[in-house]
N, C-alpha and C positions, 0 to 999 in steps of 0.2 A: 504494500500500500504506500502511495506517495506521502511524503512528510506533510504537505499542506492539507491533505485529506484527513490525516490523523489529527492534526492540530484543530481542524474544524470540528471534528467529532468530539474531542475533549472539551472545546469551548462550549458546545451545545450541552454536553452533560453537566458542566459546571453551572450553566444557566438554569437548568432544570432543578439541580440540587438547591441552588440559592432560593428558588421560589418556594421550595418545600418548607422553608423556615416559617412561612406564614400560611401553611395549608389549613383549611377550615375543616372542622368536624361539625356538621350541622346539628344543632340542638333542637329539642321540641319547642313549642310556643313559649314565649316569655312568661316567667312565673309572676311577675309583679310589675305593673306599669301604671303610673298616674296619668291623669288627663294632660293634654298638651299645655293647658293654661296654668298648670301648677308651677309656682315659682319658688325657688329656694329661699328659705329664710336665712338669717344670719347664722353661721355655723356655730355650734356650741364647743367651747373649750372642754377638754377632758375633765371629768369629775375627779378630783383628788382630795386627799386629806388637806385641811387648812394649811398645815405647815409644809406641805410638799411643794416643790418648785413647779410652776405651771409652764409647760412647754408652749411654744407658739401655736395657738389654736386658730380658729377661724377658717374661713374658706381659703383653700389654696389658690395662689395666683392663677387666673384663668389662662388657658392656652390661647395662642393667637387665633383671631376669628377665622383665619384661613385653614385651621387644622381640619384635616379630612378624615383622620382615623384617631380613635381613642383606644389605647391598649392598657389593660390592667396587668401589671407585672407583679408576680407573687413568689415569695420564697419562704423558707422556714427550716427549722432544725439545723442551724448552722453548726452547732455543737463545737464551737471553738476552732473550726477548720477555716482559718483565715486565707490560706493559699495552698496550692499543691506543693508537696515537698521538693519536687524537681528531681527526684532520684531516678526517674524513668520518664520516657516520653512515648506516646502523648499522655498528658494528664489534664483533666478538666477541673474547673473550679477557680475560686479566688475572688476576693472582694475588689481587688484593683481592676480586674477584667470586667467585673459586673458594673463597676462605676463608669468605666470607659464606655461600655455599651449603653448604659442608661443616660449618660450625659451627652451622647452623640447620636440621638435618635434622628432618623431621616426627617427632612423638612415635611411639614404637614402632619406629623405624628405627635400626639400628646400622650402623656403617661400618668397613671396612678400607680404608686408603688407601696406594697404592703409586705409585712413579714409575720409569720405565724409562730414565732417564739422558739425557745430552747437555743438561745444564743450560745450557751456554754455547755460543757459536758460534766465538769467536776467543780465542786465548791472550794477551789484552792486559789492561791495568789496568782498563778499564771493565768488561770481562766478569768480572774478579775481584770487583769490587764487586757486579755482578749476581748472581754465585754466592753471595756473602755474604747478599744480600737474599733469595735463594731459600732458603738454609739457614735463615734466620730464619722465613721463611714455613712451611717444613716443620715447624718446631717449633710455631708458632702453630696450624697446621691439624692437628697431631697425626698426621703421616704415620707409617706403620708400617715402611716400608722404601723405600730409594732404590737402584736398581741403576745402576752407573756405566757411561757410554758412552765411546767413544773420544775425543770432544771434551773430556770432563771430564778425562781423563788428561793432556791438554796443559797443564793447570794445575799439574801436578807432584804427586808423591806426598805431599810434606810439606804442601802447601796443601790437598789433599783431606782429609788427616787433620784439619787445622784446621777445615775446613768441616763435617766429621762431628761434631766436638766442638760447633761452633756450633749445628748442627741438632738435636743430641741425638737422632738417628734412626739406625738401623743403615744403613750404606753397604755394599752387597753387590757382590761380584765374585768368585765362588767359584773361577773358573779363571784368575785373575791371581795369580801367585805371585812372591815375592821370590827372591833368589839362592839362599837355603838351602832353597827349596821350600815355605816356609810361605805361606799365603794372605795377600795384602797387605791385604785387607779381609774383611768378613764373608762366610761361605759361605751361610748361611741364617739365618732367624729364625722363631720360632713365635709365633703370636698365637691367643688363644682368646677367642671371643666367645660370650656366653650368649644363646641364642634360645629363647624359650618354656621357660625353666628348664633347658635342656640346653646343655652346653658344646660348641662347635664349634671344635676345634683346627685351625688352618690353617698349613701350612709354606710359607714364601716363600723361594725360591731365586733367586739372581741370577747370570747368566753373560753373557759377551760373546762374539760370534762370532770365530773365529780369523782371519777376514779383517781384523780391526782390530789384530792382533798387532803389525804393524810400527809403527803409529802409537803404540801404548802404549809399546813399547820405545824408540822414537825419543826420546820426551819423558821416559822413565824407564828409563835403561839397566839398572837393577837389577831391573826387572820383566819378566815373560814371560807370554804368554797360552798356556795349555795347551788341548788338545782338551777341550771341555766334556763329551763323552760319558763317558769314564772317571771324570771328576770327579763327575758325577752318580751314576754307579754306586757310587762309594765312599760317597757321602752316603746312599744309600737305606737301608741297614741301620740307620743312626742315626735316620732320620726316620720310617720306615714305621710304627713302633709308637706314634708320638706325634701323628700328624695324620690327619684324615679327608679333607682335601683338600690337594693339593700344587699350588702355583702356581709356574710358572717365568717369571721375568722374563728374557727372552732379548733382549739388545741386538744384534740382527741382523735380517735380512729373514726373512719366512716361508719362503722357499726354503732359507735356511740352517738354519732351525729344524726343518724337516720330517724330515730324516734322524735328528736327535737324538730327536725325539718318536716317530718310527716304531719305534725300538728300545726305547722306554721308555714303554709305554702306561700306566704307573702315574702319569704326570704328568696331572693333571686339566685343567689350563688353562695357556695360554701367552700372554703379552703380548709382541709383537714390536716392531721399530723399522724406520726407514728405508723407509717406504712413502710414499704420497702425503701432501701437506700436510694435507688434510682427512681426517677419520676415515673408516674403512671401516665402512659402516652395518651390514653383515651379517658375522657371524663365519665363518671358514673352519674346516676340521677336518682333522686328520691322524689317521685312525682315529676314535676317540671323543674325542680331545683337542681342545678348542676353542682356536682361535687368533684373538686380537683385537688391535686397534691403535686408539689414540685420536687419531692424527694428530699434527701438530706445533704448537708455539708456544702450547699451552694454550688453543686456541680452543674445544675441546670437552673435556668431562669424561666419560671412559668409565665405564659403569655395568654391572655384572653382579649379578644376584641369586643368592645362595647358597641353594639349596633343600634341604630335608631330606625324607626319606620315613619311613614308619612303621617300616621296618626299620633305620633309623639311617644310611642312605646319604646322601651329600652330593654335589650336582652344581650346576654353574653354568648359569644361563639368561641369555641376552643381553638387554639393554634398550637402548633408543635412547640414544645419548650426549646429554649436556646441553650445548647451546651456552651459552657464558658471555656472556650478553647484558647490556646496560646495566640492564635492569629488575631484575636481581638485586640491584644495589647493591654497596657496598664494605664490607668488614670494617674497622672503624676502626683496629685494631691493625696490620693489614697495610698500610693506607693510610699510616700513620705510618712503617712500614718503607720504603715507596717514597719518602716525603719525605726520610727520612734518607739514602737512596741518592743522591738528587739533590743533597742538601747536600754529600755526599762528592765527587760529580762536580765540583761547582762549586769546592769548597775546594781540590781537587787540580789545578784549572785544566786539566782534560783537553782542553778546547776548543783550547788553545794547542798541544797535542801531536798534533793531527790532521796526518798526513803531507801535504806539499804537492807537487804536480806542477808541471812547467813549464807556462807558458801554452800552450794548444793552438794558438794562431796567432801567437805571438811578441809580441803586444801586451800592454800593461798595461790595467787596468780604469779606466774613466772615472767610472762612477757614473751612475745613471739621470737625475739632474738635468741632466747635460751634454747629454742628448738633446733637452731641451725646446725649445731655440731653433729647431731645424730640424724637429722632429717633434712639433708641438703637438697635432695630432689624436690620433696614437697615444698620446701621453703622457696625454691626457685620458681615453682609454679605459682605459689602465693604472691611472690614479688612481682610477677608479671600480670596479676589479676587486678580487677577494680577494687577488690577488698583491701589491697595494700595502699590504696589512695583514698579510702573512704573518708577519712577525716578532712583531707584537703578539699573535698567537694563541699563540706560544710563551711569551711573558711571562705571559699569562693562565693558561696551564697549568703554569707553573713549570719549563719545559724550555728556557729561553733560554740555558743554559750546557751543554746536553746535546748532545754530538757526534752522537748518533744522530738527532737531530731538526733541528739548526740548518742542516745542509747544504742542505736543501730549502726553507729559509725566508729565505735570504740569497743574495748573489751571490759565487760563487767561493771557498767555504770550503776546498776541497781544492786550490786553485791558488795558486801563489806570487803575492803581491800582491793576493789576494782578501780576503774578510771575515776579520777576526780577532776583534774584540769591538765592541760598540756604541760604546764610548768611542773606540777607535782608528780604526774605519772606519765611521762612521755613514752615509756615502754609499752603502754597499753592503748595508745592511739591506734586508729584504724581497726578494721575487722580482722582479727588475728586467729591463731590456732585455737586459743582458749575460748573464743566466741562460740565455737561448736563443741570442742572437746572438754570443756569445763576447766576450772583451775587445775594446774598441773605442776606446782612448785615442788611437791614431794617427788613426783616422777622425774623432774629435771635434775634433782639432786641424786636420786637413786632410781634409775630406770626400771630395775627389776622389782623394786619395792611396791610400786603402784603403777600399773599399766592402765592407760586410758581406754575406755570402751569405744567400740566402733559406733559411729553416728550415721544418721541418714537424713531423709527429708524432714523429719520432725525438727531437726536443729535449725532449719531455715524458716520455719513457720512463723516465728515471732516477729520477724522483720519483713519477710517477703509476703506482705499482705496486699490485697487489691488496691488500697489507697496509696501505697508506696511503690508497689511493684506489680502493676496491672497485667503484665505479660508473663509473669513468672511461671515457669514450667521446670520442675525439678530435673527431669532428664536432660533438657536442653542446657540449663544453667550448670548442672554438675559436670557436663562435658567440658566446660570452660576451665574448671578448677580441679579436675580429677587428679588424685594423687594417692 
């Protein structure tokens, strides 16, 4: 085949693929639409405790009158995954890429941006810093609302109020109340976007499933999770005259959301949580209410187009989620937020605070160099492998002080006597013999006294996980380091 023909075919295929980013999935009739003459009232600021900081409320700035499309962008369950580790390619995700995508929408496209909670995974200092980075990201990317998840409440009420202030974005949780019965955070927020010269007011409500009530109260004794159904019923009279579309951010599974939606067909659209890690490609329905989920860790950006008809009705239509691929690039401001986060991790010396376990076999670490005298050939294989350069990849990426990354690039970070810092334990940097064969100081001193056991695929499992090594195959990878 001639080169110019091949090039033409490739160009055609690329064009087809690019159009699929906005492929429609036709929904049933709209679940809720007010009459065309309904006008949006002044938007309500989120309901908070009196002493809590109040984020910027009110109606979001309207899009240009020439906006031809209105897209709802939804995410959730970030779980502290700020960016791909970069250990393998391709890898998707990252808030810097998402900010770049959201801040550079095509001309004529307006966006509403929401998140369905679980910013963090663990209630420790590093995840507090991650939550602060995410709060700054929400501000830079101009998010419209964040619904809190049960993992977020493990940070504590006071810290969440601080994050809300930092983000300057409404934090929602309509059915979480304080001791006196007042909502701990916002119940709903209104956003109005102008499309084709007409305002489209959208109500965004946030609730959490009652199954997470014990977790919320455990970490916040003054807070209680109420049944979301009656809470939503009380909100309806206040909202229905102000919005043409009602979006429910439900932090719970679709199974938990269905009874709530079944009794309230006025809810147009529902974003759920706690499904599979990757996004669900097709929406589900409860009656006419669309149920969607964008997966976890920000790998995909969920997208829905808000459509209008000649009678003034408003309805959502599902689009394919957008994978946050490397080709998108990074938003410079959010990239700086990530650099600042890493500087905080380093300055607080969080690496030294990683919990240490006892040696799994009772021996101390010897270091890879101690193996050379008796195991020259395996040592030569190791020296030519990526394992021997593992620590340097962290230095290059600026993550050499990051506990999330260091453990899989050194020997024994989580074991007493293992890696501490490059200055203190240089003999344990990189992935070495004892990463797989366990500590072997006794064997190094007296080879006959303690022989290491043979290891196999199980020794790779803790680091070569899908998030860090998406293409890992033991047979293929072992062939590169067979010794």
